[in-house]
N, C-alpha and C positions, 0 to 999 in steps of 0.2 A: 517584342520582349528580346533583350540583350542575350546573346549566347554567352555561356561561361568562358572566362579566360583560362588557358592551360598554363600550368606551371612549368617553369624549365629549371632543371637542376643546376647548381653552381658548384664549380670546382675550384681548386687552387694548385698552382705550380710556382717553382722557383725559376726566374730568369737567369739563364747560365752566367751571363756576364756580370751581372750584379748580385745575384742570390736574392733579388728582390721578390717578394711573394706578390703574385697577381691572381686575382679571381678571374674565372673565365666560365662560359657557358657553351653548350653545344649550338652550332649553327642551325637555323631554322629551314624550313622547306624553301622559303621564298629565297634565302641567302644561297643555299645548295643550288637553286635553279639559276642564279646569277652565275655562279661559278661553272657550272656546266655550259652554260651559254658562252661563256667567256673561253672555255676550254675548246669548244667546237669550233670557235671563230679562228682559232690558232692565231689570233692577233696578240703580240707580247704585251703591249701597253694595256689591252683590255684584260688579260690574265691577271697581270701584276696589280692592277687597280682593283680587280675582284678580290684578289687575296688579301690585299691591304684593307679594303673594306670589310671584309669578313672578320680579320684579327682585330680591327679597331672595334667593330660592333661586340663580338663576342667577348672582349675584355673590358666592356663597358666604357671604352674610350678613355681607358687608364694608361694605354701605352702610346708612344708615338713612333708608329711604325716607319715612318720615312727616315728618321734618324737612328733607329736601333740596328745594330749588326745584323747581317743577313742570318747569320745561325741563330740568333735569338727569335727572330720572326719565323724562321723554319720550325723551331722547336715548339714554339707557341702553337703554329698552326697545325703542326702534326698532332699535338694533343687535343686540339679542337676536334680535328678530324676523327681521331679515335673514340672521343666521347660522343661524336655525332652520329657516325655510321657503322662504328665496330672497331674493336681493338686490333682485330686481325685483318691484316692487308694480304690480299692475293696478288702476287705479282709473277712476272716471268723473268728469269735471269739467265743471261748468256753462260753457258758451261766454258769455264777457262781451258779445260783439257783438249777440246776439239775446236772451240770458238766458232761453232757453227749450230749447236744444239741448244735449245732454250728449255729449262726446266721450270715447273710450276711450283712455286713456294708459297707457304703461308708464314706470314711474318707478324709477331706480337709487336706492335707499335709502342707499348709500354716499356719495352725494353731498350729502346732507341735513345742513346744520350749524344750530348755534344762532347766531342772529345778534342784535346789538344795535342799537337805534334811535340816531340821531345826538343829542348833547346829553342823554343820559339820565342821570338822577341820582336817588338815593333820599331826598334832602333836599327837602321841598316846603315853600317859603316862602309862608305864607298872608297875614301882615301883616309890617309891619317889624320886629316882635319876637315873632311866634308862627309856629310851623311843626310839622313832622311828619318823623319818620325812619320809612321804610318798609322792609319785608322782602318777600321775593318768595312768591307763592301756593305753597303745596304741594298734593300730591294731595289731602290731606284737606281743603283749602278748598273741594274740589268734591263732598264726600260726598252732598250734597243734590241737586245739579244734574247731576252727571254729568261726565266729563272733556270739557267743551266750552269755548268762547269765553266771556269774561265778556261778560254782556249784561243787560238791564234786570232780568231775574228773579232773578239771582244776585249782581248787582252790589255791593250794600250789604254782605252777608254777606262776600264776596270781600274786598272793601276793608277791611272792619273786621278781617278775620282777618291783614291785612298790616301793620297799624299796629304799629310797634315802640315808638315814643316820640310823645309830644306836648308841645312845650316852649313857653314863654313867656319874655318879659324876656330874649329873645336867648339862651336856653339856661340862664339861672340857676334857672328852675325847670322840673323835669322830670316828665312824668307818664308811667309806664311802663303801656303798653297791657294787660299781663298783670295788672296791679292793678284794671283797669277792668271793669265788665260789659259784656255785648254791647249791652245796651240804651243804656247811656252812650256807648259809641262810635258807635253807630248815630245818636244824637241829635246828637252832635258833628258827623259828617258831614253830617247833613241841615240843620245850621245853617249852612253855608258858602253863600257867594253863587256865581253862576255862574261869575265868573272864577276863584275859588279852586277851585272843583270841576274846572275844565278843567285847572289845574295837577295836580291829582291824577290826573285821566284820563290825563294826558301820561305820568305815571309807567308806567302799565300799556300805553300805546300803544308805548312805546319800550323797555320792558324786553326782557331777552333772551327769544327765542322760537325755537322749532324751525320754521324758515323756508326755503323754497326755491321759487323763480321758474323756470315751465316755459313752454314756447310751446305753445299749444293750437291746433289746426286745427279750425275749424267743419265737419263733415262735409255740412252743407247748404249754407253760404254760402260755404265754401272760404276764409274769412277767418281768418288767424293772429293770436292776441292773445297777450299775457303774462298768465299767471295766477299769483298768489303763493299757494302753500299754506302754511298757518300752524297749529300745533298738530297733536297726534296723530292726531285724528279725520280730518283733511285727507287724510293718507298713506294711509288706509285706506278711503276712500270708496267 
């Protein structure tokens, strides 16, 4: 005699970059097990593939997780996780006043939103007639480094993966990034002066991010500080 099938609730959210409505469900025990095994392995590719598979399955394969911006994928995963194991996430946060003590915090994941920095633009003007058009990092941009912030170790690879076009003569001549090699893009980025590179960094500093500011009370000093969490890792620290 066949066992009964369990009903799984369905929810809906809006994808931050497109405002498209997407239906999703909580992840199942078998999917949670795959994620836990991947996290325990500490293998970046395994973790990323597990997250991609869960988001794809839990959105009924209606979203292309490889091509969507990282912040969209993080937002969808955060909501899936909230409906799967609870909307309150217990995390440890480093207290900024002494930079040594950690405080235990309970965070309501339903309050976390994608935020965009002031004056954000994807058009980077390097000189009077030369510039770049950028796209946002995807989860595949972090295959080698893991789902982390952009830092010195992965910076050039991530930047190179986000270049859409390079133009000169005020756009009369356009070079598509997909037609260039990784080496060529890296050499172009490394040829920038410090002022030009700061403009490029500003794109990443101000781009949409999963971000939330909380108040943290240091259990030792009793001082309360504002701490901004940013990126998926921060919400499950």
